[in-house]
N, C-alpha and C positions, 0 to 999 in steps of 0.2 A: 504494500500500500504506500503510495507516494504522498506523504503528509505535506510536503512543501507545496505540491500541486493542489492538494485539497485546500490548503490555507490561502493560496492565490485565488482559488474559486470563491472561497468564503469572503475574502476582502472585496472582490468584485461585486458580489451580491449585496453586501452590507452597505457599501458606499452608494448603491443605487437605491435611494429611499423609495418606500412603497406604502405610504399611508393609505389605509382602506378607503378613506373618503375622497381621495384625489385620483380621479380616473386617468388623468394624463400621466401621473407618476406610475400608476399601475400598468399603463400601456408600455412605458419604458421598461419597467421591471419584467413584465411578461416577455418582451422581446429579448431581454438579457437571459432570462430563464430558458427560453427556446434555443438561443444561440449556445448557451453553456451545455444544454442537453445534447445539441448536435455535435459539439466538440467531443463530448464524452461517449456518446452512444452511436454517433454516425448516422443519425436519422432526424429528419425534421418533424416536428409535432404539428398538430392542428391547434390553432388558437381560436377559441370559441368565445365570442363577446356576447354577453347577456346584459341588457340594460346598461351598457357602457362599461361593464366589468369584464376584464379578460381572464380567461382560464386556459390552461395549456395542457394538452393531452397527447400522449404517445400510446399507440396500440400496436403490439407486436404479435401477429397471428391471432389465434383465438385465446383470449386471456383466461388464465386460471388463477393468477395472482394479480391483485391490484395494489399499487403503491400510492399512498395518498399524502399530499402535503399542501401547503399554501404559501404564497409569496407576499401577501399583504401583511402589514404590521400595524400596531396601535400608535406608532410614533408619527406625529405631524412633520411635514416637510420643514427642514431647518434644524431638526433635533441633532443631526450629524455634527453641527457646529458646536453644540454643547457636550455631546457625548460621541466623540469621533471614534472611528475604527482604530483599535490599537491591539498590539500583540506583544505582551511583556510577561516574562516569567511563566510561559506556558499557558497564559490566559488570554483569550480573545474577547474583546469588548466592542460594543457598538449597537445601535438600535436594530433590533430584530435578529441579532446574532444567535441567540438561544432559542427564540420563538419566532420563526423556526428555520432560519436560513442555513444553519449548520446541518440541520436535518436534510435539507435539499441536497447539499453537497454530499453527504453520506449516501443518500439515495442514488445519485448519479454514479458515484464511484463504486458502490456495491454492484450495480447493474453492469458496469464496465468490467468487473471481475469475472462475470459469467461467460462461458463459451459463446452463449447466444442469449439475447433477451426474449427469444420466442416464447410466447405464453404469458407475457407480462404486459400489463397496462399501467401507465403512470398518469395520474391526474393531479395537477397543481392548481389550486383554486385561488381566486383573487379577493374573496370576501369572507373568509372564515372568521376573522376577528369581529365581524359585525353580524354574525348569525347565518352566513351562507345562504342568504335569500335567493341569490341568482344562480347558485351552484348546486343546490340540493338535488335537483332533478338529474344533473350530470353525474353527481356522486352515486346516486342510487342506480342509475342506468349502467354506470361503469362497473358497479359491484355485483350486479345480477349475474348469476352463473359462475362466479369465481369461487374457488375453494378456500381462498384466504384474502383478507385485506390487511396490509401492514401500514400503520399510520406513523409517519415520521415526526410527529410532535415531540417536543423535548421530553426528556425523562423526568420522573419525579425525583425527590431528594435522593442523593446518593446513587443515581443511575437506575432506580427502580423502574420497571415497566408498569404501564397502566392497564390493569386487567379488568377494571370496571370504571365506568363514568356515570354520574347521575344524568338523568334526563332533565330537560329544562322546559319551563313554560313561562310565558310573559303575558301579563294582563295590565290593562288600564281600567281602573274603576273611576268613573266620572259621576259626580253628583250634580243634578240640576235642581236649583232651589228658586227662590224669588227674592229680588233685591228690595230693600227698604232703607229709609234713613235710620241709622243706628241710634240716634239720640231722640228724634221726634216720634217715630212710630215703629220701633223694631218688631212689635207684635204683628205687623202687617207683612213681614217678610217670612221666608222659609230659609233658615240658615244652612247653606250647603256645607259650610265648614264643620258645624256640629254634627251633621249627618255623616260627613266623611269620617269624623272621629269614631263614631259608632261602627262604621264599616271596617276601619283599620283594626279596631279591637276584635271584631269578628274574624277578620283575616288572620290575626295573630294566633287564633286557636286552631287553625287548620293543619299545622305541622304535626308530624307523627313519627317519632323516632328519627330516622335518617332523612325524612322528608322535611324540608324547610320551606316556609311560606313567609317571605320577607317584604313588607311594604318599604318602598325605597323613595323615589322622587315624588315630592308633594307640590301641589300648586293650588291657589285659590284666592278669591277676593280681588277687589279692585282698588278701593280706598279705605282708609282707617275708619271712616264714619259711615260705611255702607254695609248692610247685611249682605254677605256674599251670596251671589246667585249661582256661582259655579265653583266647584272644587274637585280635585282629582288626585289619585295616587297610582303610581306604577308598582307592580308587584312581581317580584322575582321568586320563582318556584323551582326547587331542585328535588328530584325524586329518584329513588334507587330502582324502581320497577314501573312497568306499564300500568299495573293495577293501582299503584299510588298516584300516577299521573292522571288516570281516569277519575279516581276518587276526588282529588283536589279540583279537577275541572268541573265535576258535578257540583261541588260545594260552592265554588266561586259563582257559578251561573245561577245558583238559587238564592244569592244574596237579595234581601228585600229592604226597602227603606224603613226607618224607624219614625221619622218625623213627618207629620202631615205637610203636604205641599211640596215634598221633594220626590224625585225619581232618580233611578240609577241607570247608567249606561255602561255596559261591560263589553270591552273589546279585547282581542288577543286570544291566546290559547296555547296549547302545546307547540313547542318548536322542535327540539331534538328529543327523540326517544332515548331511553337509557341504554348504555352499553353494559349489559349484565355479565357477570363473571362466567356464566355458562357459555357465552359467545367466545371467550378468550381462552378457556381452560385448556383445550387440546393444543392450541398454538403456544401457549405459555409453557406447557410441559415440553413441547418440541424445542423451544428456545432454551430451556434449562439444560436439556441434553446436549444441544449444540455448544452452549457456553462451556460446559464441562469438557467436551472434546477439544475445544480451543484453549483450554487452560485459563479461562476467564474466572473471575470471582463469581461465586454462586449468584444467580439472579434473584431479585425480589420482585414480587408483584404487589401493587397497592391499588385500592379503590380511591378515586378522587372526585371532588365535587364539580370541578369544571368540565365543560362539554367540549367536544371537538367534532370534526367531520366523521370520525370513527363511530359516533353515535348513529349516523345515518347508514353506514355500511352494516353495522350490527342490526339496525332496525329493520332492514329488508332480509335478514337471515343469513348474511355472509359472516362466517367466523372472522373475528377481528382482534388484532393485538395492537395496542397503542403504546406510545411513549418510547419508540425505538430510535428516536433522534438523539440530539446532543446531550451530554452530561455537563451540568453546570448549574446555573440558578439565576434568579433575578428577573424572571419573565415579567414584562410590563413595568419594570422599575429601572431607575438610573444605574443600578449595579448589575444589569444584565450581563452575563458572561458565559463563556464556554471553556471547559478544560480540554485543551486541544490534544493532550496525550491520550484521551479516551476515544478520539475520533476513529483511528484505524481499527481498533477492536470492535467498536460498534458497527462499523462498515462491514467488517468480516462476518459478524453475527448475522446481519441482514442478508448478505450474499448467500450464506449457508441456509438461512431460513427459506429464501426464495427457491434455491436449488432443491431443497428437501421437499417442498410442497409440489414443485413441478414434476418431480419423479415419484410422487405419491408416498413419500416416507412420512409416516405419522408416529413412528417409534412406539 
């Protein structure tokens, strides 16, 4: 494994900023990803633009293995001036280096290790950080019929693989009330703020064990002396199973107003289905065996609350193993970094995983 070449590729990707909300930046990033893939794989991809967001896909023969990644980041354009690319003492830094541009580099170099990429599809999306709204259909289409999906998201702490991810739902609960002068005749109004407080308290009771229901962004009112006619709250839901996702959805949709003169409007719903441990169990066992053969440290698997595009591949029934990307830390934070010494071993692990699935080895 040529680590120097991998680091050259990584620097090239990191200095090409790719904020999810900037379509022009995403277009530049997608072009670079396509070119880098061509250099490493010898094949041009198709670039699929949906609502202005570019996604890049390679398909080699009839795919049995899908490799999934994303080239967008959470970092606004210009962040590179504050947190520039650097490589010091075996640590690479820069916006998006850990989440997940190092994973893309490892993906390309793992495929380049194989005698042939025949039987592999690669999908690199441009909107994972904002919910994969434009790429979900592509992800699910690409995963159907595959024996395995390997997701190159960054590892969990200490290099652990992600064997389960919670599903996500997003709601907006809006209260419509009636405005009135807060000093002269408040009794003629219907206070949307007070009604919203009742609803937030009700929402806070819907969690159950690992299921979390969290009211987040609040809005309401117009002036300090007006009974608010409108108020709302965004709600973040994380669930370990489809049954819990359905349970919470039913409860949210049965919310009813408490105050006379108010009404509720509920929008949103389930976004990503959960990646349950049953989806990753066989592939994780396979990975552990390969790691032992490669004299790597024993692998660990963990369940995490954050979602990824692996939720979609698992949701349509494709066995999925996540967290195969970089080892490091600081995702979405100024201290984002990658331990470069781990990159060759992780690349070798991925290459052997792909080869094993392609030849039908489930150990």
